[in-house]
N, C-alpha and C positions, 0 to 999 in steps of 0.2 A: 315631469314625472310623478305621476302620484304616486301614494301610501302602496295603493293595492297591487303597481306596477313595480314599483321595487323589490316587494315580496315576488312577485315572480319571479324578475330579472334573476335575484336571489336564485332561487330555486334553479333556474337553469344554470344559470353558474357551477353552483355546486354540483349538478349532473353531467355535466362536460359537454350540454346540449348549444350545439351550434345556432346563433338568433341574430337579428336583423330589427331594431326598429327603423322603420317605413316612416321616419320625421320627414323627409323630402319630397312623398306622394311619391314612389315611383311604384305604385301598385296602383291603377288610374282604371274606374271601370265608365267606360263612355256613358251618357242619357240618364245620367242618375245626380238630382239634382242635394248631393250632401251637404254642398259649397256651393258658392259661383263658378268654381272650375271644374265640377262634375267630377272631383277627386274624392276619394275615400281612402283613408290612410289610416288601414288598421294597428292596432299598438302595437303587437310581433307578428312574426313573421322567420318559420322557424327551416331556412332552406334547403336541408337534410330529409324533411318530411314533405315538400311545398307547403306547408300548412300557416294559411291565414289566422293570428289568432284574435280577439275583443274581447277584451277585460272589461266587465261592465259592475259598476253600482247603484245607484237606483238608475231602475226603471223607469222612465216616464213612457207615457202613449206613443210619443216621436220615437223614444230608444226602440222601442220592444215593435214596432210596425219597421222599423232600419232594420234590426236584427233578424225580422221574418223573411223580407225583401231577401237582403245578401243571404241567408238560409236559403234560398229559392235558384239566385245567382248563383251563388258556388258550389255546389254539391259536392264537390270530391276534397276542398282542400280549405273548407272557414272551417271555425268553432266557438261559441264562446265559452269564457270562466264569468261565472255571476260570484259576486265577489261579497256583496253584504248581503244579500235575502238570506236568512237563514231556513228557509223553505224552498231554496231551488232545488235542492236533494230530498225532496218532502221523504224517504225512508229516517232520516235521521230526524224528524220531529218526532219519531215514535222511540227512537232509541233510550229508554229507561236510562242508560250508564251518562247519554250525555245530556246534565240537568240547567245552561246556562246557553242565550243565544249567541255569545262570545266564544264558547266554546263548539256550537253547532257549528257557528263560521269558521274555525279553526280546521275544522274536522271535514268541513265541504269543501273548501279548497285544497285541503290536502288529496283527497280523493280527486278532485279534477287537477290538479297537476301531475300526479302520478297516472291518470288515462290520459293525456297528454306523451307520457312517457313510453305507454303498454299498448295503447288501443293506434290501430289504424287509421288512419282517414275516415273513410266513411262512416265507422263506425262513429270516431267521434262527432262528425256532422248531426248523423242519426240522433245520438243522446243529444247535442246543442239543440235540433229542430223536436226530439219530445218534450226535454226540459223547459223550454220557453213554449210550446202548445199549452203543456200543464200548467206553468205561471200565468198564461192570459187566461186559463177557465178559473182558475185561483180569483186573479183579479179582473175580472171580468165587471160585475158588480162595482169596485171600487173605481174603475176607468171610464164607466157609465157618469158614475157621481160627477168624475173630472171636467166630463164632456160638459156635462149640464153646467156644469157652472161659470162654463167661457162664453 
């Protein structure tokens, strides 16, 4: 389990949130080539909310495409928690009281964790979609450079 996953698990435990870590691939999406068996394993499942959560760190082009696809495929019960990009919640970049990248990341995680508790699934999904779209737009030039070097 990654450091980010441990952090989120600690948060869930501290708030008495019922969760499952689907290690055995008990959530299957057919006709999706995420691995040779076509099985997608999210990082967390919250059964009381019927919500699948994907925690992400570094965002490759493949990761962005996969997340975009999952957001389209699961419109009511899938959301993304981005744990390492300090501009995932871009409003934090303009908050003068937060001066370091580390502090922005900590605040971003805190905001996202609390959204999981407070918002309905559809709103969580829509927020994930909006943040991912903004992220893609902000990284478009960077990704094109990556593609040109392949």
